[in-house]
C-alpha positions in Angstrom: 0.1 0.1 0.1 1.2 3.4 -1.1 1.4 6.0 1.9 1.2 9.8 1.9 1.7 12.3 4.5 0.1 15.8 4.8 -0.8 18.6 7.2 -4.3 18.9 6.0 -6.7 16.3 4.5 -10.0 17.2 3.0 -12.8 14.7 2.1 -15.1 16.3 -0.6 -14.2 18.7 -3.4 -17.5 20.8 -3.4 -17.7 24.4 -2.6 -16.8 23.8 1.0 -13.8 21.4 0.4 -12.3 23.2 -2.6 -12.4 26.6 -1.0 -10.7 25.2 2.2 -8.1 23.7 0.0 -7.4 26.9 -2.1 -7.1 29.1 1.1 -4.9 26.4 2.8 -2.6 26.4 -0.3 -2.5 30.2 -0.3 -1.5 30.0 3.5 1.2 27.5 2.6 -0.4 24.6 4.3 0.4 21.1 2.8 -3.0 20.0 1.6 -4.6 16.9 -0.2 -8.1 17.0 -1.5 -9.9 13.8 -2.2 -13.1 13.7 -4.4 -14.8 10.6 -5.7 -16.8 12.3 -8.5 -16.4 15.7 -10.1 -14.6 18.8 -8.4 -17.4 21.4 -7.7 -19.6 18.8 -6.0 -23.3 19.0 -6.2 -23.3 22.6 -6.6 -21.3 23.1 -9.7 -22.3 19.7 -11.3 -25.9 18.8 -10.5 -27.2 21.7 -8.4 -27.1 25.4 -8.1 -25.2 26.2 -11.4 -26.9 23.8 -13.9 -30.4 24.4 -12.3 -29.9 28.2 -13.0 -28.5 27.5 -16.5 -31.8 25.5 -17.3 -34.0 28.2 -15.6 -32.3 30.8 -18.0 -33.1 28.5 -21.0 -36.7 28.1 -20.0 -37.3 31.9 -19.3 -35.7 32.8 -22.7 -38.0 30.2 -24.5 -41.0 31.4 -22.6 -40.4 35.0 -23.4 -40.0 34.1 -27.0 -43.2 32.3 -27.2 -44.8 35.3 -25.3 -43.4 37.6 -28.0 -45.1 35.1 -30.6 -48.6 35.4 -29.1 -49.1 39.0 -27.7 -46.0 41.2 -26.8 -46.8 44.6 -25.3 -43.3 45.6 -26.5 -44.2 45.4 -30.1 -42.0 42.5 -30.8 -43.3 39.7 -32.9 -41.6 36.5 -33.9 -42.7 33.2 -35.5 -43.3 30.2 -33.0 -39.9 29.2 -31.6 -38.8 25.5 -31.2 -36.6 24.0 -28.7 -33.7 21.8 -29.2 -33.2 20.6 -25.6 -30.1 18.7 -26.5 -28.3 21.9 -27.5 -29.6 23.5 -24.3 -28.1 20.7 -22.2 -24.8 21.1 -24.1 -24.7 24.8 -23.3 -25.4 24.1 -19.7 -22.7 21.3 -19.6 -20.3 23.8 -21.3 -20.6 26.3 -18.3 -20.4 23.4 -15.7 -17.2 22.2 -17.6 -15.7 25.7 -17.5 -16.3 26.2 -13.9 -15.0 22.9 -12.7 -11.7 23.1 -15.0 -11.3 26.5 -13.4 -11.7 25.0 -9.9 -9.0 22.3 -10.9 -6.7 25.2 -12.2 -7.0 27.0 -8.9 -6.2 24.0 -6.7 -3.1 23.3 -9.0 -2.1 26.9 -8.9 -2.3 26.8 -5.0 -0.2 23.6 -4.8 -3.2 21.4 -3.6 -2.8 17.6 -4.5 -6.1 16.3 -5.8 -6.8 12.7 -5.6 -9.6 11.2 -7.4 -11.2 8.4 -5.6 -13.6 7.3 -2.7 -12.2 8.0 0.8 -12.6 5.4 3.7 -11.9 6.9 6.9 -9.8 4.8 9.3 -9.4 7.2 12.2 -9.2 10.7 13.0 -5.5 10.9 11.1 -5.8 8.1 8.6 -7.9 7.7 5.5 -7.6 5.3 2.6 -8.4 6.0 -0.9 -8.0 2.7 -3.0 -4.7 1.3 -2.2 -3.2 4.8 -0.9 -3.1 5.4 2.8 -3.1 9.1 3.8 -1.9 10.4 7.3 -2.7 13.8 8.2 -2.7 16.2 11.3 -6.0 18.0 10.3 -8.9 16.3 8.8 -11.9 18.3 7.1 -15.1 16.4 6.4 -17.0 18.2 3.6 -19.0 15.4 1.9 -21.9 17.5 1.3 -25.6 16.2 1.2 -27.8 14.0 -1.1 -31.3 14.1 -2.2 -33.9 12.6 0.3 -35.4 9.7 -1.4 -39.1 8.4 -0.8 -39.2 4.7 -0.2 -42.7 4.6 -2.1 -41.0 6.5 -5.1 -37.8 4.7 -5.8 -35.7 6.7 -8.3 -35.6 5.1 -11.8 -37.5 5.2 -15.1 -40.3 7.7 -15.0 -39.4 8.7 -11.3 -36.4 11.1 -11.3 -34.5 13.2 -8.9 -33.2 16.7 -9.5 -30.1 15.1 -11.1 -32.0 13.6 -13.9 -34.2 16.8 -14.4 -31.3 18.9 -14.9 -29.9 16.6 -17.8 -33.2 15.9 -19.9 -33.0 14.4 -23.2 -36.6 15.5 -23.9 -39.2 17.7 -22.3 -42.1 15.3 -20.9 -45.7 16.2 -21.7 -46.6 15.9 -18.2 -44.6 16.5 -15.0 -45.7 16.0 -11.5 -43.2 17.6 -8.8 -43.5 16.0 -5.4 -42.4 18.7 -2.9 -43.3 22.4 -3.1 -39.9 23.6 -1.5 -37.4 25.7 -3.5 -35.8 22.8 -5.6 -39.3 21.7 -6.6 -40.6 24.8 -7.5 -37.4 26.1 -9.4 -37.3 23.0 -11.5 -41.2 22.8 -11.9 -41.6 26.5 -13.1 -38.7 25.9 -15.7 -40.3 22.7 -17.0 -43.5 24.6 -17.2 -41.8 27.2 -19.3 -40.1 24.6 -21.4 -43.8 23.5 -22.4 -44.6 20.6 -19.9 -47.9 20.4 -18.1 -46.8 20.7 -14.6 -48.3 19.8 -11.1 -46.9 20.2 -7.7 -48.0 18.0 -4.9 -47.2 19.3 -1.4 -48.1 17.9 1.9 -48.4 21.3 3.7 -51.1 23.8 3.1 -48.9 26.1 1.1 -45.9 26.3 -1.3 -42.6 27.2 0.1 -43.6 26.4 3.8 -40.3 27.6 5.0 -41.1 31.0 4.2 -44.0 33.4 5.4 -47.3 33.4 3.4 -46.9 37.3 2.6 -43.6 36.7 0.9 -44.6 33.5 -1.0 -48.1 35.0 -2.4 -46.5 36.6 -5.4 -44.9 33.1 -6.3 -48.2 31.4 -5.7 -49.9 34.0 -8.2 -47.3 33.4 -10.9 -47.8 29.6 -10.7 -51.5 30.0 -11.3 -50.8 32.3 -14.1 -48.3 29.9 -15.6 -50.9 27.3 -15.4 -49.1 25.1 -12.8 -51.7 22.9 -10.9 -51.1 22.9 -7.1 -52.3 19.9 -5.0 -51.7 21.3 -1.5 -52.4 19.2 1.6 -52.0 16.1 -0.5 -49.8 13.1 0.4 -48.3 10.7 -2.0 -49.4 7.1 -1.7 -47.4 5.4 -4.7 -46.9 5.0 -8.4 -48.0 2.4 -10.8 -48.2 4.3 -14.2 -50.0 7.1 -12.5 -49.3 8.8 -9.2 -51.4 8.0 -6.4 -52.2 10.9 -3.9 -54.5 11.4 -1.0 -56.5 14.6 -0.8 -57.4 16.3 2.4 -60.6 14.5 2.7 -58.8 11.1 2.5 -59.8 10.4 -0.9 -57.4 8.8 -3.4 -56.7 10.7 -6.8 -54.8 9.2 -9.5 -52.5 11.9 -11.4 -51.7 10.9 -14.9 -48.1 11.9 -15.8 -45.0 11.0 -17.8 -42.5 11.7 -15.2 -42.4 12.2 -11.4 -39.6 14.6 -9.9 -39.1 13.8 -6.3 -37.7 16.9 -4.5 -38.6 16.5 -0.8 -35.3 18.0 0.6 -31.8 17.0 1.2 -29.9 15.1 4.1 -26.2 15.1 5.0 -24.1 12.7 3.2 -22.9 10.5 6.0 -23.1 7.0 4.4 -20.4 5.2 2.4 -17.0 6.6 3.6 -16.8 4.8 7.1 -17.7 8.0 9.2 -18.8 5.6 12.0 -15.1 5.0 12.7 -14.8 8.3 14.3 -17.8 8.0 16.6 -18.6 11.9 16.5 -21.3 13.6 18.2 -24.2 14.2 15.9 -26.8 16.9 15.8 -29.7 14.9 14.4 -28.5 13.4 11.0 -25.8 16.0 10.7 -22.3 16.2 12.5 -22.3 18.5 15.5 -19.8 21.2 15.3 -18.8 24.3 17.3 -18.4 27.9 16.5 -15.0 27.0 14.7 -16.6 24.0 12.8 -14.7 21.7 15.1 -16.3 18.2 15.7 -16.2 16.4 19.1 -12.8 14.9 18.0 -9.8 17.2 18.2 -8.4 18.4 14.7 -11.4 16.9 12.8 -13.6 19.6 11.2 -16.9 19.3 9.5 -18.3 22.0 7.1 -21.0 22.6 4.8 -24.2 20.5 4.2 -22.6 17.7 6.5 -22.9 20.1 9.4 -26.8 20.6 8.9 -28.8 23.7 8.0 -28.8 26.0 6.4 -27.5 23.8 3.5 -26.1 26.7 1.4 -22.9 26.6 -0.8 -22.1 30.2 0.2 -22.1 29.2 4.2 -19.8 26.0 3.2 -17.3 28.3 1.4 -17.3 30.6 4.3 -16.7 27.8 6.9 -14.0 26.4 4.6 -12.0 29.7 4.3 -12.3 30.1 8.1 -11.2 26.6 8.8 -8.1 26.9 6.6 -7.1 30.0 8.6 -7.7 28.3 11.8 -5.3 25.5 10.9 -2.7 28.2 9.9 -2.9 29.4 13.4 -5.1 32.5 12.9 -8.0 33.1 15.4 -11.3 32.9 13.7 -14.9 32.2 14.7 -17.8 31.4 12.4 -20.4 34.1 13.5 -22.1 35.7 10.6 -25.0 38.2 11.5 -27.0 36.6 8.6 -26.8 34.2 5.7 -28.7 34.9 2.7 -31.3 32.3 1.3 -32.1 32.9 -2.3 -34.9 31.0 -4.0 -34.7 31.3 -8.0 -38.4 30.8 -8.7 -40.3 33.3 -10.8 -40.5 35.8 -9.1 -37.2 35.2 -7.0 -37.3 35.4 -3.2 -34.7 36.3 -0.8 -34.4 36.1 3.0 -31.7 37.6 5.1 -31.9 37.9 8.7 -35.1 37.8 10.9 -38.6 37.9 9.4 -41.3 39.8 11.2 -42.6 36.6 12.9 -38.9 35.5 14.0 -38.4 39.0 15.4 -41.4 38.7 17.3 -40.5 35.2 18.6 -37.2 36.5 19.8 -38.9 39.2 21.8 -38.0 42.1 19.7 -40.3 45.1 19.3 -39.8 45.9 15.7 -41.0 48.2 12.8 -41.8 46.2 9.7 -42.1 48.1 6.5 -42.5 47.2 2.7 -42.3 49.0 -0.5 -44.0 47.5 -3.6 -42.1 47.2 -7.0 -45.4 48.5 -8.6 -44.0 51.9 -7.6 -40.6 51.3 -8.8 -39.8 52.7 -12.2 -37.0 50.1 -13.0 -39.4 47.1 -12.1 -41.9 48.6 -14.6 -39.3 48.8 -17.4 -38.6 45.1 -16.7 -42.3 44.2 -17.3 -42.3 43.2 -13.7 -44.7 44.9 -11.2 -45.2 42.1 -8.6 -43.5 41.8 -5.3 -41.9 44.2 -2.6 -38.8 44.7 -0.5 -39.6 44.4 3.4 -37.4 45.6 6.1 -37.6 44.6 9.9 -35.9 47.0 12.3 -35.8 47.4 16.1 -38.2 50.1 17.2 -35.9 51.5 19.9 -32.7 52.0 18.1 -33.7 51.5 14.4 -31.0 48.8 13.8 -32.1 46.5 11.1 -32.6 42.8 11.8 -33.9 41.6 8.7 -34.6 42.1 5.0 -36.9 40.0 2.7 -37.7 40.6 -1.0 -39.9 39.0 -3.7 -39.8 40.0 -7.4 -37.9 39.7 -10.6 -34.1 39.8 -10.1 -34.1 40.4 -6.4 -31.4 37.8 -5.8 -29.1 40.3 -6.6 -30.4 42.5 -3.7 -29.1 39.8 -1.3 -25.8 41.4 -1.3 -26.9 44.9 -0.2 -29.2 43.1 2.6 -26.4 40.9 3.9 -24.0 43.8 4.0 -26.2 46.2 5.7 -26.7 43.5 8.5 -23.2 42.6 8.8 -22.4 46.4 9.3 -25.2 46.8 11.9 -26.8 49.6 9.6 -29.8 51.5 11.0 -32.8 52.7 8.9 -31.3 56.2 8.7 -28.0 54.7 7.1 -30.0 53.0 4.3 -32.5 55.8 4.0 -29.5 58.4 3.8 -27.6 56.5 1.3 -28.3 57.8 -2.4 -29.3 55.0 -4.4 -28.7 55.1 -8.2 -32.0 55.7 -10.3 -33.7 53.7 -11.9 -32.6 50.7 -10.1 -34.7 47.7 -8.2 -32.2 48.8 -5.2 -34.3 52.1 -4.9 -37.1 50.0 -3.2 -34.5 49.1 -0.6 -33.9 52.8 0.3 -37.7 53.3 -0.1 -38.5 50.6 2.5 -36.0 52.0 5.0 -37.6 55.5 4.4 -41.1 54.2 4.8 -40.1 52.7 8.0 -39.0 56.1 9.1 -42.4 57.3 8.1 -41.7 59.2 4.8 -41.3 57.1 1.8 -41.0 59.4 -1.3 -42.9 57.4 -3.9 -45.9 56.2 -2.3 
């Protein structure tokens, strides 16, 4: 058996693992990264990036079809056709560019990448095939996997998000099981690509993790697109049709060509002998402290493996911090807020506390919204639905949360997160001159409205 020695060993080359490795390399730490599939992990290969690419294709096709029928802009085109094989090739090209870029960055920073499946022996020893690696520090960054439903095993017409992101054709009918962000992002995309889409959700509304006021514009848009919603319905099984139970206990048979199972994700703890470490767990995730340290000295867990929120940008921030800790710096993972973005149509952003969460925390808050219907830039983008909402303490006006729903609001997440990290007050945002005409003016107007003097409503 071949043996290798290194200061730092990272299992998993997703956003958490590869960022840890790049930063460690920059800091001169001898680093080995082990990845069994492709660099970039779920996010780059079968998650965030390809889904946004498919969403873009769907939106462009949808807009072109819209101009073919009745465009208020005076544009007319003949009926468009879609070559989904070409669309998937374009998406794969983006993925390839990004994963190649990650490989180049790792090489540039002298990180040794080993392609293979890790098997943990103990906190300082990992086997990959017939290579034994000894390390001083071990970072576990194995990510998460889709939650499967035993009654709907993946295969044939039953697909997960992985298959949904690499279609060979667009099904005539698609039923999405799960009304969370993954199910809705893909469901909306498939509807725009021409499929008849239905969504089955056990809760009484879509996007149950977000508040009703925020999700209402998405609900309205789904209706307008012709997506059928089966709320408070539970899945019973599949035998050519999908059987679901309605709120009254009756069984419905939904005719469909494909069923997309999107009921969430769980930490990827199986298949690499994690049991050998006997770490303290937090539910199905590995328990960590504010430095991402596990219950075993010099063993760290980052990203989805360490539980919610399962977001690539959280994993990256944790990874960067862990590399600095190993180099001897003093760091702690203590963000004021981590933005959660939902790429539905319209988009949705939540940063910090919602009005309900502020109330639950015992904070007396001012809550104020500004509608995009009163924003000039939104009008020029043919987008009038949605709003920006701010939550601020009544006593000192310190902002504790931002939420927004509307076209393109994902890009406002930066301003929201920065204002929270910097401890901004309503006066700071209200007093900052925002460029006109931009969607960002709604951020300033929400703050001004909270102070009692919005200008444009």
